[in-house]
N, C-alpha and C positions, 0 to 999 in steps of 0.2 A: 096218279103212275111214276115213278124215277125216269129219267134216263143218265144215259152214261154218256160223256163226252169229254172231249181231247183241249186242256187248255195248256199253251203256251206260256211261261209264266218264268222271273229274269230269276236264278236259280238265288239268290241270294232275298228277292223274296218269298219264295219259298221255304228257305230256310227257317226266315223269321217267321210266317207263318206255320210251318210244324213247331216250333217249338213253341209259340203263344199254344197254341190247339194244344200240347201237351200239358202244359205248364196249368191253362183253365181242364184238365181230364177231361174233353172232349176231340172229337177226331177233327179233322182238317177239312171233310163235307162240309158237318156242322158252321165249323169256323167261317167261312166260305157260303156258306146259304146265308147267314144272317150278313156277311157284307153285303153279298149281291141285292137282300130284300131291304137293307141301309135305302142303296141305291137306288132299284128302281120303286121306292114307292116314292124316295120325292119328299116325305113329311116329313123327316127328320135327320137334323144337320148333325152332324159329326160332330159330339159336343168337345170343345178346348177346356184342358184345365184352366183354370183362376190362375194367374200368376201369384204366388207370396211372394210377396212383400219383407224383407228383412222389418224387426223393430226397428224403431228409433230412438234413442236414451235420451227424455224428455228432463236428465240430469241439467243442472245447473252450478254452478261454481269451479272451483279450480281443486289443485290440492288439500286434503288436508291440512290446519294451521298447524304451523309448527314445522314440517316438514321443510327442508330444504335443500330442492335437487342438484345444488353447486357441493355436496359436503357426504362423498360417497359410502363413506361407514356408516353412514347415518339409514343412508338408503339402505346398505346391508342388513344391518342389525336389524332394519322393519321387515324386508326378507324374508331375516333366518325365523324371526321371532312368527313370523304368520309358517312358515313352513312348520315349527313345531307345533304350533296350535293344529296344523291340522294333521301332526301326525299324532298327537295325541289323541283323536275323534276315533281313531284305529283301533287301538289298546283297547 
């Protein structure tokens, strides 16, 4: 048998719970039931998402041989050639 009860919740928490229930296509009651079952059972802990760390480059070396960083005209030319190459891919 189900019973009715009144629960006082902070407005912000209630709004978040309503949005989550709607996003999952379920009722607020079912969301609250599941949450209470998790807490009361004590057998399941709330799972934390595993942190995903960004990949670290293993590349070694330096600039491409023949590139002089003090020569801005050469750097601009390389950038222009790269840009033209990318444009050709879309034609």
